[in-house]
TIFI-884641 format. One line per field, with one value per residue: residue number from 1; residue in three letters; x, y, z of N, C-alpha, C in turn. Coordinates in steps of 0.1 Angstrom, whole numbers, plus 5000, padded with zeros to 4 digits. Each point is the difference from the previous one (the first is absolute). Example, Ala and Ser with C-alpha at 12.3 -4.5 7.8 and 13.67 -1.06 7.14 Angstrom:
seq	(1;2)
type	(ALA;SER)
n_xx	(5132;4996)
n_yy	(4943;5011)
n_zz	(5078;4993)
ca_xx	(4991;5009)
ca_yy	(5012;5011)
ca_zz	(5000;5000)
c_xx	(5009;4992)
c_yy	(5012;5011)
c_zz	(5000;5008)
# end
This chain:
seq	(1;2;3;4;5;6;7;8;9;10;11;12;13;14;15;16;17;18;19;20;21;22;23;24;25;26;27;28;29;30;31;32;33;34;35;36;37;38;39;40;41;42;43;44;45;46;47;48;49;50;51;52;53;54;55;56;57;58;59;60;61;62;63;64;65;66;67;68;69;70;71;72;73;74;75;76;77;78;79;80;81;82;83;84;85;86;87;88;89;90;91;92;93;94;95;96;97;98;99;100;101;102;103;104;105;106;107;108;109;110;111;112;113;114;115;116;117;118;119;120;121;122;123;124;125;126;127;128;129;130;131;132;133;134;135;136;137;138;139;140;141;142;143;144;145;146;147;148;149;150;151;152;153;154;155;156;157;158;159;160;161;162;163;164;165;166;167;168;169;170;171;172;173;174;175;176;177;178;179;180;181;182;183;184;185;186;187;188;189;190;191;192;193;194;195;196;197;198;199;200;201;202;203;204;205;206;207)
type	(MET;VAL;HIS;VAL;THR;ASP;ASP;PRO;GLU;THR;VAL;PRO;LYS;GLU;HIS;ARG;SER;SER;VAL;LYS;GLU;ALA;LEU;HIS;GLU;ASN;LYS;LEU;ASP;LYS;SER;VAL;ALA;LYS;VAL;LYS;GLU;THR;TRP;LYS;GLN;THR;ASP;SER;LYS;LYS;ASN;LEU;ILE;GLY;ILE;GLY;PHE;ALA;VAL;LEU;VAL;ILE;ALA;LEU;LEU;ALA;TYR;LYS;LEU;ALA;LEU;TYR;THR;LYS;PRO;LYS;LEU;GLN;GLU;ARG;ARG;ARG;ALA;LYS;GLN;LEU;ARG;ALA;LEU;GLU;LEU;SER;GLY;ILE;ASP;ASN;MET;ASN;ALA;ILE;GLU;TYR;THR;ASN;TYR;ILE;GLY;LYS;LEU;LEU;ALA;HIS;ARG;GLY;PHE;LYS;VAL;VAL;SER;PRO;GLU;GLY;ASP;LEU;ASN;LEU;GLY;ILE;ASP;LEU;ILE;ILE;GLU;LYS;ASP;LYS;ASN;LYS;TYR;ALA;VAL;GLN;LEU;LYS;GLN;GLN;SER;SER;GLN;PHE;SER;LYS;PRO;VAL;VAL;ASN;ASP;ILE;ASP;ARG;GLU;LYS;HIS;ARG;TYR;GLY;CYS;ASN;ARG;ALA;MET;ILE;ILE;THR;ASN;ASN;HIS;PHE;THR;GLU;ASP;ALA;THR;GLU;LEU;ALA;LYS;ALA;LYS;GLY;CYS;VAL;LEU;VAL;ASP;ARG;ASP;THR;LEU;ALA;VAL;TRP;ILE;ARG;ASN;PHE;GLU;ARG;LYS;ARG;GLY)
n_xx	(1407;5011;4998;5003;5004;4999;4988;5005;4995;5004;5008;4992;4993;4991;5006;4999;4995;4995;5000;5007;5010;4998;5011;5005;4997;5002;4994;4990;4999;5001;4991;4993;5002;4996;4990;4997;5000;4994;4993;4998;4999;4991;4994;5002;4996;4991;4998;5002;4993;4992;5001;4998;4991;4995;5001;4995;4991;4998;5000;4993;4993;4999;4998;4992;4995;5000;4996;4990;4997;5001;4998;4990;4995;5001;4994;4991;4997;5001;4992;4994;5000;4997;4991;4998;5000;4992;4992;5002;4998;4994;4994;5002;4998;5012;5010;5008;4997;5001;5011;5004;4994;5005;5012;4997;4998;5010;5006;4994;5003;5008;5009;5009;5007;5004;5002;5007;4998;5007;4993;4994;5000;5004;4998;5005;4989;4992;5003;4989;4994;4991;4992;5012;4999;5010;5000;5004;5003;4994;5007;4988;5007;4990;5001;5005;4992;4998;5008;4997;5010;4994;4988;5005;5004;4991;4992;5009;5000;4987;5003;5006;4989;4998;4996;4987;5000;4994;5004;4992;5007;4991;5005;5001;4999;4993;5006;4990;5009;5005;4988;4998;5013;4998;4989;5007;5008;4988;5005;5002;4990;5008;4988;4999;4990;5007;5010;4992;4995;5012;5003;4988;5000;5012;4998;4989;5006;5010;4990)
n_yy	(3195;5008;4990;5008;4988;5003;4997;4988;5001;5011;4992;5003;4990;5004;5010;4992;4993;5012;4998;5011;4994;5011;5007;4994;5008;4988;4993;5010;5000;4985;5001;5008;4992;4989;5007;5005;4988;4997;5011;4997;4987;5004;5008;4989;4992;5009;5000;4986;5001;5009;4994;4989;5007;5004;4987;4996;5011;4998;4986;5002;5008;4990;4991;5008;5002;4987;4998;5010;4997;4988;5003;5008;4990;4991;5009;5003;4987;4998;5010;4995;4988;5005;5005;4988;4995;5010;5000;4988;5007;4989;5009;5008;4989;5001;4993;5006;5012;4998;4995;5008;5009;4994;5000;5013;5002;4993;5007;5011;4994;4999;5007;4991;5012;4992;5005;5011;5011;5006;4989;5007;4992;4999;5012;4993;5007;4992;4994;4995;4997;4991;4995;4997;5012;4998;5014;5000;5012;5005;5011;5005;5010;5002;5007;4988;4993;4989;4994;4989;5005;5010;4994;4999;5013;5005;4995;5004;5012;4998;4990;5010;5004;4989;5009;4997;5013;5009;5011;5008;5010;5007;5013;4991;4996;4989;4996;4998;5001;5010;5004;4996;5005;5011;4999;4998;5009;5004;5010;5005;5007;5009;5004;5011;4994;4988;5007;5007;4988;4994;5010;5000;4986;5001;5011;4994;4989;5005;5005)
n_zz	(6301;5006;5010;5010;5007;5012;4996;4999;5012;4997;4994;4990;5004;4991;5007;5011;4989;4997;5012;4999;5007;5005;4997;5009;5010;5008;4990;5001;5014;5001;4990;5007;5013;4992;4994;5012;5004;4990;5002;5013;4996;4991;5009;5008;4990;4997;5013;5000;4989;5006;5010;4994;4994;5012;5004;4988;5000;5013;4999;4989;5007;5009;4990;4994;5012;5002;4987;5004;5013;4996;4987;5005;5008;4990;4993;5009;5002;4988;5000;5011;4994;4989;5007;5006;4987;4994;5012;4997;4987;4997;4991;5010;5005;5006;4994;5009;4998;4987;5000;5008;4992;4991;5006;5004;4987;4996;5010;4996;4990;5010;4992;5000;5002;4990;4988;5006;4994;5011;5003;4990;4990;4988;5002;5011;5005;5001;5011;4997;5011;4996;5010;5005;4994;4991;5001;4988;5006;4989;5004;4994;4995;4992;4989;4997;4992;5007;4990;4992;4994;5006;4995;4988;5001;5007;4991;4992;5006;5002;4992;4995;5004;4995;4991;5004;5003;4992;5002;4992;5007;4994;4997;4990;4988;4999;4990;4991;4992;5007;5001;4986;4996;5008;4994;4987;5004;5003;4991;5013;4994;5006;4994;4994;4994;5000;4996;4992;4998;4996;4994;4994;5000;4995;4993;4997;5001;4993;4993)
ca_xx	(5003;5007;4995;5010;4995;5009;4992;4995;4986;4991;5000;4990;5006;5002;5011;5012;5011;5009;5005;5014;5004;5008;5011;4999;5008;5014;5007;5002;5011;5012;5003;5005;5012;5010;5003;5007;5013;5006;5003;5012;5013;5004;5007;5012;5010;5004;5009;5013;5006;5003;5012;5012;5004;5006;5013;5009;5004;5010;5013;5007;5005;5013;5010;5004;5008;5013;5008;5006;5008;5012;5012;5003;5007;5013;5008;5004;5010;5013;5005;5005;5011;5011;5004;5008;5013;5007;5005;5011;5011;5007;5006;5012;5009;5010;4999;5000;4987;4989;5002;4996;4985;4993;5002;4989;4987;5000;5000;4986;4992;5003;5012;5012;5011;5011;5013;4998;5006;5015;5005;4995;5003;4993;4987;4991;5001;4996;4995;4990;4994;4986;4992;5008;5005;5012;4998;5010;4993;5007;4993;5003;4995;5003;4988;4994;4995;5009;4995;5004;5013;5004;4995;5009;5013;4999;4995;5012;5009;4994;5004;5015;4998;4992;4986;4990;4991;5006;4991;5005;4992;5003;4991;4994;4992;5005;4993;4992;5009;5007;4990;4996;5012;5000;4990;5005;5013;4998;5005;4990;5003;4994;5002;4997;4987;5001;5009;4991;4991;5009;5004;4989;4999;5011;5000;4987;5003;5011;4994)
ca_yy	(5008;4993;5003;4998;4999;4992;4990;4991;4996;5010;4997;4990;4986;4997;5008;4997;4993;5010;5009;4999;5005;5012;5000;5004;5012;4997;4996;5012;5008;4993;5003;5014;5001;4995;5011;5009;4994;4999;5013;5003;4994;5006;5012;4997;4996;5012;5007;4995;5004;5013;5000;4994;5009;5011;4996;4998;5013;5006;4993;5005;5014;4999;4994;5011;5010;4993;5002;5014;5004;4992;5006;5012;4997;4995;5011;5007;4992;5000;5014;5001;4991;5007;5013;4995;4997;5013;5005;4993;5005;4989;5002;5008;4993;4993;4985;4995;5003;4991;4986;5001;5001;4987;4990;5003;4996;4985;4996;5002;4990;4987;4994;5000;5003;4990;5006;5013;5003;4999;4986;4993;5006;4993;5007;4997;5010;4995;4986;5001;4988;5000;4988;4990;5002;5009;5008;5009;5012;5011;5014;5008;5013;5006;5008;4993;4987;4989;4990;4987;4997;5001;4988;4989;5002;4996;4985;4993;5003;4997;4987;5002;5003;4990;5005;4993;5009;5012;5012;5012;5011;5012;5010;5002;4989;4989;4998;4988;4987;4998;4996;4986;4992;5000;4991;4987;4996;5002;5012;5010;5014;5011;5013;5013;4999;4992;5007;5011;4994;4997;5013;5005;4992;5001;5013;5001;4993;5007;5013)
ca_zz	(5011;5010;5013;5010;5014;5009;5006;4989;5002;4994;4986;4997;4997;4986;4995;5008;4992;4993;5010;5001;5013;4999;5008;5014;5001;5004;4988;4992;5006;4996;4987;5001;5006;4992;4989;5006;5003;4986;4996;5009;4996;4988;5004;5006;4988;4993;5009;5000;4987;5001;5010;4993;4989;5006;5006;4989;4995;5010;4998;4988;5003;5009;4992;4992;5008;5003;4988;4998;5012;5003;4994;5006;5013;4997;4995;5012;5008;4992;5001;5014;5000;4993;5007;5011;4994;4998;5012;5005;4994;4996;4987;5001;5009;4995;5001;5013;5007;4994;5005;5014;5002;4994;5011;5010;4995;4999;5014;5004;4993;5006;4994;5008;4992;5004;4996;4994;4988;4999;5001;4988;4986;4990;4998;5011;5009;5014;5002;5012;5002;5006;4997;4995;4987;5000;4988;4995;4996;4993;5002;4988;5000;4988;4996;4989;5004;4999;4992;5005;5003;5015;5007;4996;5008;5014;5000;4997;5010;5014;5005;5006;5014;5006;5001;4992;4995;4996;5001;4994;5005;4993;5001;4987;4997;4991;4988;4999;4999;5012;5009;4996;5004;5015;5005;4997;5008;5015;5005;5004;4995;5008;4992;5006;5007;5012;5009;5007;5011;5011;5006;5007;5011;5009;5005;5008;5013;5006;5004)
c_xx	(5006;4997;5012;4994;5011;4993;4995;4986;4990;5000;4988;5006;5003;5012;5013;5011;5009;5007;5016;5005;5010;5013;4997;5009;5014;5008;5004;5013;5013;5005;5006;5014;5012;5005;5009;5016;5008;5006;5012;5013;5005;5007;5013;5011;5003;5009;5013;5007;5006;5012;5012;5005;5008;5014;5010;5005;5010;5013;5007;5005;5012;5012;5006;5008;5013;5010;5006;5009;5013;5013;5004;5008;5015;5009;5005;5011;5014;5006;5007;5014;5012;5004;5010;5014;5008;5005;5012;5014;5008;5008;5012;5011;5013;5000;5000;4986;4988;5001;4996;4985;4992;5002;4990;4986;4999;4999;4985;4991;5004;5012;5011;5012;5013;5013;4997;5007;5015;5006;4998;5006;4991;4986;4989;5002;4996;4996;4989;4992;4986;4994;5009;5005;5011;5000;5013;4994;5008;4991;5004;4994;5003;4986;4993;4996;5011;4995;5005;5015;5003;4995;5009;5013;4999;4996;5014;5010;4996;5007;5015;5000;4990;4984;4992;4991;5007;4990;5007;4990;5004;4990;4994;4990;5007;4994;4992;5009;5007;4990;4997;5012;5001;4989;5004;5011;4997;5006;4991;5004;4992;5002;4995;4987;5000;5008;4993;4991;5009;5003;4989;4997;5010;4999;4988;5003;5010;4995;4990)
c_yy	(4992;5005;4996;4999;4992;4990;4991;4995;5010;4997;4989;4986;4998;5007;4996;4992;5009;5010;4999;5008;5012;4999;5005;5013;4999;4996;5012;5008;4994;5004;5015;5002;4994;5009;5010;4996;4999;5013;5004;4994;5006;5014;4998;4998;5013;5009;4994;5002;5014;5002;4994;5010;5012;4998;4998;5013;5005;4994;5006;5014;5000;4995;5012;5010;4995;5001;5013;5004;4992;5007;5013;4998;4995;5012;5009;4993;5001;5014;5001;4993;5007;5013;4997;4997;5013;5006;4993;5004;4988;5001;5008;4993;4996;4985;4995;5004;4991;4986;5000;5001;4988;4990;5001;4995;4985;4994;5002;4990;4986;4992;5003;5002;4991;5007;5014;5002;4998;4987;4993;5006;4992;5006;4997;5011;4995;4984;5001;4987;5002;4986;4990;5002;5011;5007;5008;5012;5010;5012;5008;5014;5006;5006;4992;4986;4990;4988;4987;4997;5001;4989;4989;5000;4995;4985;4992;5001;4995;4988;5001;5004;4991;5004;4992;5009;5013;5012;5012;5012;5013;5011;5003;4988;4989;4999;4987;4987;4997;4994;4986;4990;4997;4989;4986;4995;5003;5011;5011;5014;5010;5013;5012;5000;4992;5006;5011;4994;4997;5013;5006;4993;5002;5014;5001;4994;5008;5014;4998)
c_zz	(5011;5014;5009;5013;5009;5007;4990;5001;4993;4985;4998;4996;4986;4994;5006;4994;4992;5009;4999;5012;4997;5009;5014;5002;5003;4988;4991;5006;4997;4986;4998;5005;4991;4990;5006;5003;4987;4996;5010;4996;4987;5003;5007;4990;4994;5009;5001;4986;5001;5009;4992;4989;5006;5006;4988;4995;5010;4997;4988;5002;5009;4992;4992;5008;5005;4989;4999;5010;5001;4992;5007;5013;4996;4995;5012;5008;4993;5001;5013;5000;4993;5006;5012;4994;4998;5012;5006;4994;4994;4987;5001;5010;4993;5002;5015;5007;4995;5006;5015;5002;4994;5011;5011;4996;5000;5015;5005;4994;5004;4994;5010;4990;5005;4997;4994;4987;4998;4999;4987;4987;4990;4998;5010;5011;5015;4999;5011;5001;5006;4996;4994;4986;5002;4986;4997;4994;4993;5001;4987;5001;4986;4994;4988;5005;4999;4992;5006;5003;5015;5008;4998;5009;5014;5002;4999;5013;5014;5006;5007;5015;5007;5001;4990;4994;4996;5001;4995;5005;4993;5002;4987;4997;4990;4987;5000;4999;5013;5010;4998;5005;5014;5005;4998;5009;5016;5006;5004;4995;5008;4991;5008;5007;5012;5010;5007;5011;5013;5008;5008;5013;5011;5007;5009;5013;5008;5006;5011)
# end
């Protein structure tokens, strides 16, 4: 039989050697508090894991939304740019109108026209300068794409006018081989899409 007392004097002498000291109340309180703290830390870790998972899910959803909306925004932007190109009537301009209008676009973009079309030949329509570079420019209007011979031609003729760069501006597009050759020779190609951006920026500022 076990007897519990808080007064050691009440224990018979013959049994005092077998007395075991029970935990004091404050030791018990500390043990309970430690257990509670352990559970609290465990709950905090669970909360952090939950928050981290929620953040990850939100980030993934945002990424998917961006993937979906970016092409739509690009498509709308391109439609506005091409609309500006159509409104300019650039496809229906004669050679003089086309040259004058392109000259205004170039001036808007910070280029200085050195020589107008009437002073040139050899397939060069304009001489322009910007950032210490001198460009020989060809202006093209046609309904088909341009291939690499046009790049070769202007690259060969640019030196006759002391130009270190060449530029071709068209209301159409360039073939893949023309684009690759232009990159190799440092020739600037301005196709229909780029021209649409130029026109939209120019008309927006002017309006």
